[in-house]
mmCIF file as Biopython writes it, N, C-alpha, C and O atoms, coordinates in Angstrom:
data_model
#
loop_
_atom_site.group_PDB
_atom_site.id
_atom_site.type_symbol
_atom_site.label_atom_id
_atom_site.label_alt_id
_atom_site.label_comp_id
_atom_site.label_asym_id
_atom_site.label_entity_id
_atom_site.label_seq_id
_atom_site.pdbx_PDB_ins_code
_atom_site.Cartn_x
_atom_site.Cartn_y
_atom_site.Cartn_z
_atom_site.occupancy
_atom_site.B_iso_or_equiv
_atom_site.auth_seq_id
_atom_site.auth_asym_id
_atom_site.pdbx_PDB_model_num
ATOM 1   N N  . UNK A ? 1  ? 118.027 101.277 99.398  1.0 0.0 1  A 1 
ATOM 2   C CA . UNK A ? 1  ? 118.954 100.216 99.673  1.0 0.0 1  A 1 
ATOM 3   C C  . UNK A ? 1  ? 120.335 100.764 100.027 1.0 0.0 1  A 1 
ATOM 4   O O  . UNK A ? 1  ? 120.993 100.285 100.952 1.0 0.0 1  A 1 
ATOM 5   N N  . UNK A ? 2  ? 120.754 101.765 99.280  1.0 0.0 2  A 1 
ATOM 6   C CA . UNK A ? 2  ? 122.062 102.354 99.582  1.0 0.0 2  A 1 
ATOM 7   C C  . UNK A ? 2  ? 122.085 102.937 100.987 1.0 0.0 2  A 1 
ATOM 8   O O  . UNK A ? 2  ? 123.073 102.796 101.707 1.0 0.0 2  A 1 
ATOM 9   N N  . UNK A ? 3  ? 120.998 103.591 101.374 1.0 0.0 3  A 1 
ATOM 10  C CA . UNK A ? 3  ? 120.945 104.179 102.714 1.0 0.0 3  A 1 
ATOM 11  C C  . UNK A ? 3  ? 121.010 103.104 103.790 1.0 0.0 3  A 1 
ATOM 12  O O  . UNK A ? 3  ? 121.667 103.284 104.815 1.0 0.0 3  A 1 
ATOM 13  N N  . UNK A ? 4  ? 120.327 101.983 103.557 1.0 0.0 4  A 1 
ATOM 14  C CA . UNK A ? 4  ? 120.350 100.890 104.534 1.0 0.0 4  A 1 
ATOM 15  C C  . UNK A ? 4  ? 121.759 100.320 104.678 1.0 0.0 4  A 1 
ATOM 16  O O  . UNK A ? 4  ? 122.225 100.073 105.790 1.0 0.0 4  A 1 
ATOM 17  N N  . UNK A ? 5  ? 122.429 100.116 103.551 1.0 0.0 5  A 1 
ATOM 18  C CA . UNK A ? 5  ? 123.786 99.584  103.581 1.0 0.0 5  A 1 
ATOM 19  C C  . UNK A ? 5  ? 124.742 100.567 104.253 1.0 0.0 5  A 1 
ATOM 20  O O  . UNK A ? 5  ? 125.584 100.174 105.061 1.0 0.0 5  A 1 
ATOM 21  N N  . UNK A ? 6  ? 124.603 101.834 103.916 1.0 0.0 6  A 1 
ATOM 22  C CA . UNK A ? 6  ? 125.469 102.863 104.514 1.0 0.0 6  A 1 
ATOM 23  C C  . UNK A ? 6  ? 125.259 102.940 106.025 1.0 0.0 6  A 1 
ATOM 24  O O  . UNK A ? 6  ? 126.219 103.042 106.790 1.0 0.0 6  A 1 
ATOM 25  N N  . UNK A ? 7  ? 124.003 102.892 106.445 1.0 0.0 7  A 1 
ATOM 26  C CA . UNK A ? 7  ? 123.690 102.937 107.866 1.0 0.0 7  A 1 
ATOM 27  C C  . UNK A ? 7  ? 124.293 101.748 108.594 1.0 0.0 7  A 1 
ATOM 28  O O  . UNK A ? 7  ? 124.838 101.892 109.688 1.0 0.0 7  A 1 
ATOM 29  N N  . UNK A ? 8  ? 124.195 100.576 107.985 1.0 0.0 8  A 1 
ATOM 30  C CA . UNK A ? 8  ? 124.769 99.362  108.590 1.0 0.0 8  A 1 
ATOM 31  C C  . UNK A ? 8  ? 126.282 99.504  108.752 1.0 0.0 8  A 1 
ATOM 32  O O  . UNK A ? 8  ? 126.830 99.191  109.809 1.0 0.0 8  A 1 
ATOM 33  N N  . UNK A ? 9  ? 126.949 99.974  107.709 1.0 0.0 9  A 1 
ATOM 34  C CA . UNK A ? 9  ? 128.407 100.129 107.771 1.0 0.0 9  A 1 
ATOM 35  C C  . UNK A ? 9  ? 128.811 101.168 108.812 1.0 0.0 9  A 1 
ATOM 36  O O  . UNK A ? 9  ? 129.787 100.970 109.535 1.0 0.0 9  A 1 
ATOM 37  N N  . UNK A ? 10 ? 128.074 102.269 108.895 1.0 0.0 10 A 1 
ATOM 38  C CA . UNK A ? 10 ? 128.374 103.288 109.901 1.0 0.0 10 A 1 
ATOM 39  C C  . UNK A ? 10 ? 128.173 102.749 111.313 1.0 0.0 10 A 1 
ATOM 40  O O  . UNK A ? 10 ? 128.969 103.025 112.210 1.0 0.0 10 A 1 
ATOM 41  N N  . UNK A ? 11 ? 127.109 101.983 111.501 1.0 0.0 11 A 1 
ATOM 42  C CA . UNK A ? 11 ? 126.845 101.410 112.825 1.0 0.0 11 A 1 
ATOM 43  C C  . UNK A ? 11 ? 127.961 100.455 113.236 1.0 0.0 11 A 1 
ATOM 44  O O  . UNK A ? 11 ? 128.411 100.472 114.381 1.0 0.0 11 A 1 
ATOM 45  N N  . UNK A ? 12 ? 128.400 99.632  112.304 1.0 0.0 12 A 1 
ATOM 46  C CA . UNK A ? 12 ? 129.468 98.681  112.620 1.0 0.0 12 A 1 
ATOM 47  C C  . UNK A ? 12 ? 130.801 99.391  112.838 1.0 0.0 12 A 1 
ATOM 48  O O  . UNK A ? 12 ? 131.605 98.954  113.661 1.0 0.0 12 A 1 
ATOM 49  N N  . UNK A ? 13 ? 131.042 100.469 112.118 1.0 0.0 13 A 1 
ATOM 50  C CA . UNK A ? 13 ? 132.284 101.217 112.289 1.0 0.0 13 A 1 
ATOM 51  C C  . UNK A ? 13 ? 132.337 101.906 113.652 1.0 0.0 13 A 1 
ATOM 52  O O  . UNK A ? 13 ? 133.414 102.130 114.205 1.0 0.0 13 A 1 
ATOM 53  N N  . UNK A ? 14 ? 131.161 102.238 114.186 1.0 0.0 14 A 1 
ATOM 54  C CA . UNK A ? 14 ? 131.096 102.925 115.480 1.0 0.0 14 A 1 
ATOM 55  C C  . UNK A ? 14 ? 131.208 101.968 116.651 1.0 0.0 14 A 1 
ATOM 56  O O  . UNK A ? 14 ? 131.396 102.406 117.786 1.0 0.0 14 A 1 
ATOM 57  N N  . UNK A ? 15 ? 131.097 100.678 116.404 1.0 0.0 15 A 1 
ATOM 58  C CA . UNK A ? 15 ? 131.160 99.694  117.478 1.0 0.0 15 A 1 
ATOM 59  C C  . UNK A ? 15 ? 130.185 98.571  117.211 1.0 0.0 15 A 1 
ATOM 60  O O  . UNK A ? 15 ? 129.790 98.336  116.069 1.0 0.0 15 A 1 
ATOM 61  N N  . UNK A ? 16 ? 129.799 97.882  118.261 1.0 0.0 16 A 1 
ATOM 62  C CA . UNK A ? 16 ? 128.855 96.784  118.120 1.0 0.0 16 A 1 
ATOM 63  C C  . UNK A ? 16 ? 127.437 97.339  118.037 1.0 0.0 16 A 1 
ATOM 64  O O  . UNK A ? 16 ? 126.964 97.975  118.979 1.0 0.0 16 A 1 
ATOM 65  N N  . UNK A ? 17 ? 126.744 97.101  116.895 1.0 0.0 17 A 1 
ATOM 66  C CA . UNK A ? 17 ? 125.383 97.617  116.762 1.0 0.0 17 A 1 
ATOM 67  C C  . UNK A ? 17 ? 124.434 96.987  117.782 1.0 0.0 17 A 1 
ATOM 68  O O  . UNK A ? 17 ? 124.563 95.814  118.133 1.0 0.0 17 A 1 
ATOM 69  N N  . UNK A ? 18 ? 123.491 97.781  118.241 1.0 0.0 18 A 1 
ATOM 70  C CA . UNK A ? 18 ? 122.469 97.302  119.174 1.0 0.0 18 A 1 
ATOM 71  C C  . UNK A ? 18 ? 121.238 96.920  118.360 1.0 0.0 18 A 1 
ATOM 72  O O  . UNK A ? 18 ? 120.692 97.763  117.648 1.0 0.0 18 A 1 
ATOM 73  N N  . UNK A ? 19 ? 120.791 95.679  118.447 1.0 0.0 19 A 1 
ATOM 74  C CA . UNK A ? 19 ? 119.618 95.265  117.667 1.0 0.0 19 A 1 
ATOM 75  C C  . UNK A ? 19 ? 118.387 96.100  118.041 1.0 0.0 19 A 1 
ATOM 76  O O  . UNK A ? 19 ? 118.210 96.489  119.195 1.0 0.0 19 A 1 
ATOM 77  N N  . UNK A ? 20 ? 117.544 96.366  117.039 1.0 0.0 20 A 1 
ATOM 78  C CA . UNK A ? 20 ? 116.328 97.110  117.297 1.0 0.0 20 A 1 
ATOM 79  C C  . UNK A ? 20 ? 115.275 96.160  117.865 1.0 0.0 20 A 1 
ATOM 80  O O  . UNK A ? 20 ? 115.326 94.959  117.601 1.0 0.0 20 A 1 
ATOM 81  N N  . UNK A ? 21 ? 114.329 96.677  118.637 1.0 0.0 21 A 1 
ATOM 82  C CA . UNK A ? 21 ? 113.280 95.826  119.195 1.0 0.0 21 A 1 
ATOM 83  C C  . UNK A ? 21 ? 112.448 95.150  118.088 1.0 0.0 21 A 1 
ATOM 84  O O  . UNK A ? 21 ? 112.276 95.704  117.002 1.0 0.0 21 A 1 
ATOM 85  N N  . UNK A ? 22 ? 111.948 93.974  118.378 1.0 0.0 22 A 1 
ATOM 86  C CA . UNK A ? 22 ? 111.182 93.198  117.419 1.0 0.0 22 A 1 
ATOM 87  C C  . UNK A ? 22 ? 109.976 93.976  116.899 1.0 0.0 22 A 1 
ATOM 88  O O  . UNK A ? 22 ? 109.649 93.890  115.716 1.0 0.0 22 A 1 
ATOM 89  N N  . UNK A ? 23 ? 109.312 94.735  117.772 1.0 0.0 23 A 1 
ATOM 90  C CA . UNK A ? 23 ? 108.130 95.494  117.347 1.0 0.0 23 A 1 
ATOM 91  C C  . UNK A ? 23 ? 108.499 96.534  116.285 1.0 0.0 23 A 1 
ATOM 92  O O  . UNK A ? 23 ? 107.755 96.751  115.328 1.0 0.0 23 A 1 
ATOM 93  N N  . UNK A ? 24 ? 109.645 97.165  116.468 1.0 0.0 24 A 1 
ATOM 94  C CA . UNK A ? 24 ? 110.107 98.175  115.517 1.0 0.0 24 A 1 
ATOM 95  C C  . UNK A ? 24 ? 110.451 97.506  114.184 1.0 0.0 24 A 1 
ATOM 96  O O  . UNK A ? 24 ? 110.135 98.038  113.120 1.0 0.0 24 A 1 
ATOM 97  N N  . UNK A ? 25 ? 111.090 96.355  114.244 1.0 0.0 25 A 1 
ATOM 98  C CA . UNK A ? 25 ? 111.439 95.629  113.024 1.0 0.0 25 A 1 
ATOM 99  C C  . UNK A ? 25 ? 110.182 95.212  112.264 1.0 0.0 25 A 1 
ATOM 100 O O  . UNK A ? 25 ? 110.141 95.315  111.037 1.0 0.0 25 A 1 
ATOM 101 N N  . UNK A ? 26 ? 109.164 94.747  112.970 1.0 0.0 26 A 1 
ATOM 102 C CA . UNK A ? 26 ? 107.915 94.347  112.318 1.0 0.0 26 A 1 
ATOM 103 C C  . UNK A ? 26 ? 107.218 95.539  111.677 1.0 0.0 26 A 1 
ATOM 104 O O  . UNK A ? 26 ? 106.705 95.438  110.562 1.0 0.0 26 A 1 
ATOM 105 N N  . UNK A ? 27 ? 107.198 96.660  112.376 1.0 0.0 27 A 1 
ATOM 106 C CA . UNK A ? 27 ? 106.574 97.861  111.821 1.0 0.0 27 A 1 
ATOM 107 C C  . UNK A ? 27 ? 107.310 98.321  110.570 1.0 0.0 27 A 1 
ATOM 108 O O  . UNK A ? 27 ? 106.685 98.657  109.564 1.0 0.0 27 A 1 
ATOM 109 N N  . UNK A ? 28 ? 108.629 98.335  110.634 1.0 0.0 28 A 1 
ATOM 110 C CA . UNK A ? 28 ? 109.433 98.758  109.489 1.0 0.0 28 A 1 
ATOM 111 C C  . UNK A ? 28 ? 109.209 97.825  108.303 1.0 0.0 28 A 1 
ATOM 112 O O  . UNK A ? 28 ? 109.055 98.281  107.170 1.0 0.0 28 A 1 
ATOM 113 N N  . UNK A ? 29 ? 109.191 96.528  108.563 1.0 0.0 29 A 1 
ATOM 114 C CA . UNK A ? 29 ? 108.959 95.557  107.484 1.0 0.0 29 A 1 
ATOM 115 C C  . UNK A ? 29 ? 107.595 95.759  106.850 1.0 0.0 29 A 1 
ATOM 116 O O  . UNK A ? 29 ? 107.454 95.623  105.635 1.0 0.0 29 A 1 
ATOM 117 N N  . UNK A ? 30 ? 106.590 96.081  107.650 1.0 0.0 30 A 1 
ATOM 118 C CA . UNK A ? 30 ? 105.253 96.289  107.089 1.0 0.0 30 A 1 
ATOM 119 C C  . UNK A ? 30 ? 105.191 97.558  106.244 1.0 0.0 30 A 1 
ATOM 120 O O  . UNK A ? 30 ? 104.336 97.676  105.366 1.0 0.0 30 A 1 
ATOM 121 N N  . UNK A ? 31 ? 106.082 98.501  106.500 1.0 0.0 31 A 1 
ATOM 122 C CA . UNK A ? 31 ? 106.082 99.762  105.763 1.0 0.0 31 A 1 
ATOM 123 C C  . UNK A ? 31 ? 106.917 99.707  104.487 1.0 0.0 31 A 1 
ATOM 124 O O  . UNK A ? 31 ? 106.542 100.296 103.473 1.0 0.0 31 A 1 
ATOM 125 N N  . UNK A ? 32 ? 108.035 99.011  104.533 1.0 0.0 32 A 1 
ATOM 126 C CA . UNK A ? 32 ? 108.939 99.008  103.378 1.0 0.0 32 A 1 
ATOM 127 C C  . UNK A ? 32 ? 109.235 97.618  102.831 1.0 0.0 32 A 1 
ATOM 128 O O  . UNK A ? 32 ? 109.880 97.497  101.790 1.0 0.0 32 A 1 
ATOM 129 N N  . UNK A ? 33 ? 108.786 96.585  103.496 1.0 0.0 33 A 1 
ATOM 130 C CA . UNK A ? 33 ? 109.098 95.222  103.081 1.0 0.0 33 A 1 
ATOM 131 C C  . UNK A ? 33 ? 108.037 94.590  102.203 1.0 0.0 33 A 1 
ATOM 132 O O  . UNK A ? 33 ? 107.784 93.389  102.295 1.0 0.0 33 A 1 
ATOM 133 N N  . UNK A ? 34 ? 107.416 95.390  101.354 1.0 0.0 34 A 1 
ATOM 134 C CA . UNK A ? 34 ? 106.368 94.892  100.472 1.0 0.0 34 A 1 
ATOM 135 C C  . UNK A ? 34 ? 106.877 94.834  99.041  1.0 0.0 34 A 1 
ATOM 136 O O  . UNK A ? 34 ? 107.946 95.360  98.731  1.0 0.0 34 A 1 
ATOM 137 N N  . UNK A ? 35 ? 106.106 94.190  98.169  1.0 0.0 35 A 1 
ATOM 138 C CA . UNK A ? 35 ? 106.477 94.162  96.754  1.0 0.0 35 A 1 
ATOM 139 C C  . UNK A ? 35 ? 106.523 95.576  96.194  1.0 0.0 35 A 1 
ATOM 140 O O  . UNK A ? 35 ? 107.410 95.914  95.410  1.0 0.0 35 A 1 
ATOM 141 N N  . UNK A ? 36 ? 105.569 96.394  96.599  1.0 0.0 36 A 1 
ATOM 142 C CA . UNK A ? 36 ? 105.527 97.774  96.125  1.0 0.0 36 A 1 
ATOM 143 C C  . UNK A ? 36 ? 106.752 98.547  96.611  1.0 0.0 36 A 1 
ATOM 144 O O  . UNK A ? 36 ? 107.343 99.316  95.854  1.0 0.0 36 A 1 
ATOM 145 N N  . UNK A ? 37 ? 107.133 98.343  97.873  1.0 0.0 37 A 1 
ATOM 146 C CA . UNK A ? 37 ? 108.330 98.988  98.407  1.0 0.0 37 A 1 
ATOM 147 C C  . UNK A ? 37 ? 109.575 98.555  97.664  1.0 0.0 37 A 1 
ATOM 148 O O  . UNK A ? 37 ? 110.450 99.374  97.381  1.0 0.0 37 A 1 
ATOM 149 N N  . UNK A ? 38 ? 109.661 97.266  97.343  1.0 0.0 38 A 1 
ATOM 150 C CA . UNK A ? 38 ? 110.802 96.758  96.582  1.0 0.0 38 A 1 
ATOM 151 C C  . UNK A ? 38 ? 110.880 97.367  95.197  1.0 0.0 38 A 1 
ATOM 152 O O  . UNK A ? 38 ? 111.956 97.708  94.707  1.0 0.0 38 A 1 
ATOM 153 N N  . UNK A ? 39 ? 109.715 97.495  94.575  1.0 0.0 39 A 1 
ATOM 154 C CA . UNK A ? 39 ? 109.658 98.099  93.239  1.0 0.0 39 A 1 
ATOM 155 C C  . UNK A ? 39 ? 110.201 99.525  93.274  1.0 0.0 39 A 1 
ATOM 156 O O  . UNK A ? 39 ? 111.059 99.893  92.472  1.0 0.0 39 A 1 
ATOM 157 N N  . UNK A ? 40 ? 109.694 100.319 94.210  1.0 0.0 40 A 1 
ATOM 158 C CA . UNK A ? 40 ? 110.118 101.718 94.273  1.0 0.0 40 A 1 
ATOM 159 C C  . UNK A ? 40 ? 111.564 101.868 94.727  1.0 0.0 40 A 1 
ATOM 160 O O  . UNK A ? 40 ? 112.205 102.868 94.403  1.0 0.0 40 A 1 
ATOM 161 N N  . UNK A ? 41 ? 112.085 100.909 95.461  1.0 0.0 41 A 1 
ATOM 162 C CA . UNK A ? 41 ? 113.497 100.961 95.843  1.0 0.0 41 A 1 
ATOM 163 C C  . UNK A ? 41 ? 114.398 100.621 94.662  1.0 0.0 41 A 1 
ATOM 164 O O  . UNK A ? 41 ? 115.484 101.184 94.517  1.0 0.0 41 A 1 
ATOM 165 N N  . UNK A ? 42 ? 113.941 99.697  93.820  1.0 0.0 42 A 1 
ATOM 166 C CA . UNK A ? 42 ? 114.779 99.232  92.718  1.0 0.0 42 A 1 
ATOM 167 C C  . UNK A ? 42 ? 114.638 100.077 91.454  1.0 0.0 42 A 1 
ATOM 168 O O  . UNK A ? 42 ? 115.574 100.146 90.657  1.0 0.0 42 A 1 
ATOM 169 N N  . UNK A ? 43 ? 113.499 100.714 91.258  1.0 0.0 43 A 1 
ATOM 170 C CA . UNK A ? 43 ? 113.228 101.426 90.005  1.0 0.0 43 A 1 
ATOM 171 C C  . UNK A ? 43 ? 114.298 102.459 89.643  1.0 0.0 43 A 1 
ATOM 172 O O  . UNK A ? 43 ? 114.731 102.479 88.491  1.0 0.0 43 A 1 
ATOM 173 N N  . UNK A ? 44 ? 114.745 103.315 90.560  1.0 0.0 44 A 1 
ATOM 174 C CA . UNK A ? 44 ? 115.805 104.272 90.170  1.0 0.0 44 A 1 
ATOM 175 C C  . UNK A ? 44 ? 117.090 103.569 89.728  1.0 0.0 44 A 1 
ATOM 176 O O  . UNK A ? 44 ? 117.763 104.039 88.811  1.0 0.0 44 A 1 
ATOM 177 N N  . UNK A ? 45 ? 117.433 102.463 90.362  1.0 0.0 45 A 1 
ATOM 178 C CA . UNK A ? 45 ? 118.641 101.717 89.972  1.0 0.0 45 A 1 
ATOM 179 C C  . UNK A ? 45 ? 118.459 101.134 88.573  1.0 0.0 45 A 1 
ATOM 180 O O  . UNK A ? 45 ? 119.369 101.198 87.746  1.0 0.0 45 A 1 
ATOM 181 N N  . UNK A ? 46 ? 117.279 100.566 88.312  1.0 0.0 46 A 1 
ATOM 182 C CA . UNK A ? 46 ? 116.979 99.993  87.001  1.0 0.0 46 A 1 
ATOM 183 C C  . UNK A ? 46 ? 117.077 101.064 85.913  1.0 0.0 46 A 1 
ATOM 184 O O  . UNK A ? 46 ? 117.664 100.835 84.856  1.0 0.0 46 A 1 
ATOM 185 N N  . UNK A ? 47 ? 116.500 102.226 86.183  1.0 0.0 47 A 1 
ATOM 186 C CA . UNK A ? 47 ? 116.559 103.323 85.213  1.0 0.0 47 A 1 
ATOM 187 C C  . UNK A ? 47 ? 118.008 103.714 84.929  1.0 0.0 47 A 1 
ATOM 188 O O  . UNK A ? 47 ? 118.374 103.960 83.780  1.0 0.0 47 A 1 
ATOM 189 N N  . UNK A ? 48 ? 118.821 103.770 85.968  1.0 0.0 48 A 1 
ATOM 190 C CA . UNK A ? 48 ? 120.233 104.131 85.814  1.0 0.0 48 A 1 
ATOM 191 C C  . UNK A ? 48 ? 120.973 103.075 84.989  1.0 0.0 48 A 1 
ATOM 192 O O  . UNK A ? 48 ? 121.739 103.412 84.086  1.0 0.0 48 A 1 
ATOM 193 N N  . UNK A ? 49 ? 120.743 101.807 85.302  1.0 0.0 49 A 1 
ATOM 194 C CA . UNK A ? 49 ? 121.430 100.714 84.600  1.0 0.0 49 A 1 
ATOM 195 C C  . UNK A ? 49 ? 121.065 100.700 83.127  1.0 0.0 49 A 1 
ATOM 196 O O  . UNK A ? 49 ? 121.943 100.617 82.268  1.0 0.0 49 A 1 
ATOM 197 N N  . UNK A ? 50 ? 119.756 100.782 82.827  1.0 0.0 50 A 1 
ATOM 198 C CA . UNK A ? 50 ? 119.341 100.700 81.426  1.0 0.0 50 A 1 
ATOM 199 C C  . UNK A ? 50 ? 119.772 101.929 80.626  1.0 0.0 50 A 1 
ATOM 200 O O  . UNK A ? 50 ? 119.975 101.834 79.416  1.0 0.0 50 A 1 
ATOM 201 N N  . UNK A ? 51 ? 119.913 103.067 81.275  1.0 0.0 51 A 1 
ATOM 202 C CA . UNK A ? 51 ? 120.424 104.252 80.585  1.0 0.0 51 A 1 
ATOM 203 C C  . UNK A ? 51 ? 121.935 104.134 80.357  1.0 0.0 51 A 1 
ATOM 204 O O  . UNK A ? 51 ? 122.434 104.490 79.289  1.0 0.0 51 A 1 
ATOM 205 N N  . UNK A ? 52 ? 122.646 103.642 81.346  1.0 0.0 52 A 1 
ATOM 206 C CA . UNK A ? 52 ? 124.107 103.528 81.246  1.0 0.0 52 A 1 
ATOM 207 C C  . UNK A ? 52 ? 124.539 102.410 80.308  1.0 0.0 52 A 1 
ATOM 208 O O  . UNK A ? 52 ? 125.617 102.471 79.718  1.0 0.0 52 A 1 
ATOM 209 N N  . UNK A ? 53 ? 123.694 101.383 80.171  1.0 0.0 53 A 1 
ATOM 210 C CA . UNK A ? 53 ? 124.019 100.212 79.345  1.0 0.0 53 A 1 
ATOM 211 C C  . UNK A ? 53 ? 122.907 99.957  78.335  1.0 0.0 53 A 1 
ATOM 212 O O  . UNK A ? 53 ? 122.169 98.983  78.481  1.0 0.0 53 A 1 
ATOM 213 N N  . UNK A ? 54 ? 122.765 100.804 77.312  1.0 0.0 54 A 1 
ATOM 214 C CA . UNK A ? 54 ? 121.631 100.663 76.380  1.0 0.0 54 A 1 
ATOM 215 C C  . UNK A ? 54 ? 121.619 99.347  75.611  1.0 0.0 54 A 1 
ATOM 216 O O  . UNK A ? 54 ? 120.563 98.911  75.154  1.0 0.0 54 A 1 
ATOM 217 N N  . UNK A ? 55 ? 122.770 98.712  75.463  1.0 0.0 55 A 1 
ATOM 218 C CA . UNK A ? 55 ? 122.803 97.438  74.741  1.0 0.0 55 A 1 
ATOM 219 C C  . UNK A ? 55 ? 122.663 96.238  75.677  1.0 0.0 55 A 1 
ATOM 220 O O  . UNK A ? 55 ? 123.021 95.121  75.305  1.0 0.0 55 A 1 
ATOM 221 N N  . UNK A ? 56 ? 122.165 96.450  76.844  1.0 0.0 56 A 1 
ATOM 222 C CA . UNK A ? 56 ? 122.056 95.400  77.858  1.0 0.0 56 A 1 
ATOM 223 C C  . UNK A ? 56 ? 121.293 94.178  77.351  1.0 0.0 56 A 1 
ATOM 224 O O  . UNK A ? 56 ? 121.662 93.047  77.666  1.0 0.0 56 A 1 
ATOM 225 N N  . UNK A ? 57 ? 120.246 94.393  76.578  1.0 0.0 57 A 1 
ATOM 226 C CA . UNK A ? 57 ? 119.400 93.282  76.148  1.0 0.0 57 A 1 
ATOM 227 C C  . UNK A ? 57 ? 119.658 92.845  74.716  1.0 0.0 57 A 1 
ATOM 228 O O  . UNK A ? 57 ? 118.895 92.048  74.171  1.0 0.0 57 A 1 
ATOM 229 N N  . UNK A ? 58 ? 120.712 93.349  74.100  1.0 0.0 58 A 1 
ATOM 230 C CA . UNK A ? 58 ? 121.033 92.949  72.714  1.0 0.0 58 A 1 
ATOM 231 C C  . UNK A ? 58 ? 121.782 91.651  72.682  1.0 0.0 58 A 1 
ATOM 232 O O  . UNK A ? 58 ? 122.132 91.166  71.606  1.0 0.0 58 A 1 
#
């Protein structure tokens, strides 16, 4: 997620971003836009949060 956000900001800072072709967007979504992809994207953040805030659920 951080890489996606960083890439977006860099693209906008360089000028007007050029949209990617629909076929490329569909392929990318099929590769990373799944529940499993979401889990693996979020898991490192979750681990960091729960370690940094051990009393989160108290």
